[in-house]
N, C-alpha and C positions, 0 to 999 in steps of 0.2 A: 563207350559212355563213361566207364569207370576211369579210364585214363584221362579223359577230358575234364572230368570233375576234379581229379587230383591236380591236373595242371592249373585249373582255375583256383583251387585251394592254395596252391603254392604262390600263385600270382597275388592273391588277396593278402596272404601272410607277408609276402615281400613288400607289398604296398604299405601295410600297416607298420612294419619295421622301418621302412624308409621314412614314413611320417614321423615316427619317434625320433629317428636320427635328425631329420630336418628341424623338428621342434627344439631338440637339444642345441643344434647349431644356432637357431634363432635366439635362444636364451643366452648362449655364450656371446653372440654378437652384441646383444643388448647390454650385457654387463661390460663388454669391452668398450662400447661406444658411450657408456655413461661415464663421463670424465670425472675423476676424483679431483682434478684441477682444471678449470677452464683454460683454454688456450691463452698463453701469455701469463698464466698465474704462477704462483710460487712452485707448485708441484711440477709443472711441465717445463719451466724455464729457469729453475734455480741454478742448474749447472751452467747455462749460458750466461746468466747474470753474474755468477762468480767469475767467469772468464772476463767479462766486460769490466768488472770492478778491478780485477787484477791488472788488466791492460792499462786502464786509466791511471792506476797507482804507479805502475812501472814506467810508463811513458812520461808522466808528469803533467803539470797544469799548463805548461807552455806548448805541449805538442798534442794535447787532447782537449775536448770540450764536452765531456760527458758521454754516457752510454744509455741505451734504452732498448726496449723490446719492440721490434717492428711489427707491422700488421700480419706478417707471415710467421711470427713466433720466433724469428731469428734475432740474435743479439746484434745491435748496431753500435759502433764506436765512432764518435766524431774525432777526426784527427786533422792536423794542420799541415802535414807534409806527406810526400809520397813514400818516404821510408817508413814512417809510422803506419801508413796504410798497408804497406806490404807486410809488416809485422802482424798487424791485426788479421789480415787474410790468412796468414799461415796458421793461425789458431782455429780457423773455421768460422770466425765471426765476419760480419760484413763491415767494411770501412766506408765512411763518408767524409770526404775532404771538405773542410769548412774554412772560413776566413778568420774567425775570431776564436781565440783560445779560452780555456777555462779561466785563466788568470785575468783576461780582459773582461769576461762576463762577471766574475766576482768583483772586480774593481768597479764595474758599473753599478752593481747592487749596493756596494759600500757608499758610493757617491750619492745614490738615491736616499740611503738611510741618513746621510749627513745633512741632507737638505731639510728645510723647515717641514715639520710634520703636517700632512694633509689627511684628516680623517676621511675614510671612504675610499682610500687607495690601497692597492696591493700590487706586489710584483714577485716574479719568479723567473728563473732561467728556463727557457724553452730549448732543450738540447736539439730537438729535431730541426727547428728552424734557425738555430744558432743565433738566437736573440734573447734579450731580456724583455719580457712583456709586462708593461705597466697597465693595470686596470684601474679605472676611476668610475665609481658608481654614480647614481643619480643625485646624490647629496652634494657632490663636489661642484662648487660654483665655477662659473666661467673664468673668474680671476685665478682661482687655484689651478684650474685645468691649464690655463695659459702659462702659469708659473712652472708647473710640472713639465709641460711640453718644452719650455726653454731649458730646463735642467737636462731633459732627455736629449735635446739637440746638442747641448754642450758636451755630452758624453760621446755621442757618435750615432751613426745611422742604424746600429744594431739594437738600439733601445726603441721599442715599438709602443706607442701609446694607444690605448683601446678603451672606449667608453662602454660601460655595461649597464644593463637595466637593474632595477632594485637597489638594495643597499647592503653593504657588508656589515653584518651584525653577528653577535654571539647568539647561539641558538637556545637560550634559556627558555624556558616555558614548557646499553642502548638497548640497552635493549629494554630494560625493565624500568618503569617510571619510579622516580624517587621524588618525594614532595617535601618542601619546606615552606616556611611562612612567606618567603619572598618569591617563590615560583616553583617550576618543575624542571627536572633534568632527567637524564637517563644514566643508569648504572653502566660502568665500563667493564672492568675486569676485576676479579678477586685476586688480591695480592696479600703478601705477608712479609713481615720483617723477621720471622722466626719465633716471635713471641706473641704478636697480636695480628688480628685479621682486619683487612681494610677493603674498601671499594675504591678503585682508581677511577677518577672521573675528571671533568674539566674544572679548572681553577676558578673560572668566572661564575660558576654555579653558586658559590657562596663563600664568605670569609670563614676563618677559623671560628669554631663555636656554633656554626649553623647546625641545627638539629634536622634530621631527615627521617621520613616516614614512608611506608609502602603499604600496599593493599588497596582495595577498591575505593576506600574512603580515607586512606592515609591514616588508618587506625593503629597500624603496627609500627613501632619505632624501630628503625634500623640502627642508627647511631648518630655520631656527630663528626663534623669536619675537624680534623686535627692539624692538617697542613694544607695551605692553599697558596698557589703562586700564579698571579695574574695582575697586570700584564707583564710583558717580557716573555714569559712562557705561559702555558695554560694547562695546569694539572693540579689535582688535589687528592687528598686521602680522606675517606670517611671511615672512621674506626667503628667496627661492629660493637654493639652495645655490651656484649660480654667481654670483648677484647681478647678472647682466646683464639690462638691459631688453630686452624683445622686444615687437614690435607685433602679436602674434597676436590672434585673435578671442577674445572672452569667451563661452564656451559653458556653459550650465547644464544638467546632466544631469537629465532628467525620466523616465528609465527606458526599458526596451525598446530601448536603442540610440539613443534620440531625445534631442535637445537643443534649447535655445532660445538664440539668439544675442542677447547683450546689446549694445545700441548706444548707450546713454546712461544717465545717472542722473537721478532725479527724486524729489520729495517726494510721498508718498501723500496721499490725501484721504478723508474719511469717506464711506462708502458704496461705495468702489471695490472691485471684485472683484480679488483678488490670488492669487498662487500661491507656494507655498513648496516647496522640494525639500531633502531631508535624507538622510543616510546610513542612518538607522534606518527611517523611514516613507515615504521616496520623495516623490512629488509629491502635494501636497494643496492645496486651494483654500478660500477663505473671503472674508470682507469686512472692510474696515477699520471699526472701531466707535469708535475714539477716537484722539486725538493728544495729545502731551505728557503721556503717562501716567506715573505714578510707581509703582514696585514695590519693596516692602521684602522682598528676599530674605534668607535667613538670613545670607548673607555680607556684606550691605550693601544700601543703597538705590541704585536707578538711576532717573534722571529723564529726561524727554524722549523716552519710548518710544512706539512705534506699537502700539495695541491692536487685535487682530484676533480673528475667530472661527476662524482656521485652527488645526488641531490640531498638536501636536508631542510628541515623546517624547525621553528621554535619548539622546544621540548626534546629535540634529539641531542642536545648538548651533552657531552660526556659519554655518549654511547660508543660502542666498540667499532673500530675498523679492523678487519681481519681478512685473511685469505688462506685457504687450505690448512685450517687448524692453527694458523700463526697469528698471534696478537700483533697488530701493526700500529695502532694509534687510538686516540679518543677524540671525538668530535669537538672542534673548537668553534667554527662559525663559517659564514659564507654569504652568498647572495642567491636570489632566486628561490624557487620552490620545486616540489616534485610534480607539478603540473606543467610548468614551462621550462624546467631544468635550471641549472645554475652551477656555480663553483663552490665546493666545500673544502675547508681546510682542517687538518688534523694535527694534533700534538703527537709526535712520535712516541710510542710507548716505551721503547728501549731507553731513550734519553730521560723520560720522566721517572722510570723505575731506578735508573742509575743515580739520579739526583736525590731521590727519596730513600734509597737504600732498601728497596723491597724487590721481591720477585713474585712471579705468578704462583698461585696455590695449585697444588695437584700436579706440578711438573718439576722436572729437574733442570729447567732452563735457567741459565745465568742471565743477568740483567744487561749483558753487553750486546745482545742481539744475535748471538750464536744460536743456531737452531739445535734443539735437543730432540726433535722429532716432529712429525706432522700427522694431522688427523684429517680424513676426508670430510667434505661437506656432508652434513647430516649423518654422522656415523651411528652405527647401531650400538649405542651406549646409553646408560642411564645413571644419573647422579645417585649416590648411595647415602648422602647425608640425611640425617633425620631432621624433621621439621622442628622449628622453634625459633625463638627470638635471637639465639646466639648462633644460628646456622647461617653460613655465608649465603648471600642472596643468589638464588638460581634464576637467571632471566627466564621469563615465561612461566614462572610458578611462584606464587606468593607464599605458599605454606607447605612446601615440600619439594621433592624431586620432580623433575620434568621428564616426560617420556620423549625420547628422541627417535625419529624414524630411521629406517635403513638407508643405505647408500644408494641402492638401485630402486628407481621408481617402479611400482607395480604395473603402471601403465605401459612401461617399456617391456616388461616381461610378458604381458597378457597375450600377444600373438603367438609366441612360442608355446606358452602353456596351453592355449586353445588347440594348437596343432597336436601336441602330445596327448591331450585328453581325447580328441577325436580319434587319433590313431589307436590308443588303448581300447577305446570302446569298439572300434572296428575290428581289432585283433581278437578281443574277447567274443564279440558277436560272431565273427567268422568261425572261431573255434567251436562255439556253442552250436552254430547251425550245422557244421559238418559232423560234430559229435552226435547230434540228434539224428542226422541222416545215416551215420554209420550204425547207430543202435537199431534203427528201423530195418536197415538192410540185414543186420545180423539176425534179428528176430524172424525176418522173412525166410532166410536160409535155414534157421534152426527149425522153424515150423514145417518147412518143406521136407527137411531130412526125417522128420517124424510122421510125415503124412502117410 
């Protein structure tokens, strides 16, 4: 009997220890499977993207037609001849032989830009289809549509005309709302010129001199617009009321008290998964579908924009586009909404900062798009700046620092933690039960020895 109990005791202890090990492995797996960068994002594909950009640069505009991230996460480079394809394959990237070169695609967009301007149209190079896609919204008349179609036919069959619903508009009316007498926009990123502190936002939000307020009723003055460039480009600087530079962190509000710490600025690439946050629709995600896009808003034409599948609505203007802790752009405009979907365009942040002579606060990132570091989505960090009128606006918090959640979701850790807890309880209970039985057996022997 004694040997049987001991064997049972050993089995129970081994089962409890095995449960602890299993729970630990479950937690490890949860952490490993919680991606710091979604597939195709800056964190997981930056190396591949660097290879693609280098190949396009080395092979030239006559032998390549752009690069992008495929659905499998691999870099794809469009090339025009077999030798170029072989060179691409030697680097580990995937080559796609196409008919039209980057030079031809660029010439097509230049021809479209030289044609009479039609508000409600937009175009961008679609690397994957090796075409230039022209979109015309619902405001474009049949006459203008026919005229644009004639221009497209004159360029060649690789210019594709496409009718879209809704209308291309700027999104006045990211993450944090900023209010003026003319409407509402979203704060983009905190930037500095080394002497003064600013909010980088969209230029169409307001001209120079526009006063901006924040808070639930717009009672707290933030500052005023000191530079605004629109149309042509679409970016502006709102100088904080105190004008003093501060080295606080750059936090983007993503809702529910969570934020993303921005550590550097970079240029987006086609196929990249990106995130946008705005004061109207909150956090949304999508992918980059085109670069150097042109949009003919009713107010004027803006060029050099980033085309994405991320949705946006009025009030999201100026809000941040980011991925994996990298500032990518500020919301310019688009069509559709976050119910039916649509296309949204962004002003690249690196070009805006270079033109304005500013850099992100709280980072050592240069304004030329080189990465100085990356931060995961929802890092365990907290802004340390004190609240006040001269404090850089922290998205998600009107009067002070925002609390940012950890990188790994508690829901993902829950199963492993439950297994560990049950195993610990079982181990303790098993030990207690057998300890009590051992004490009883000892008392029985002791009492018998003195009987």
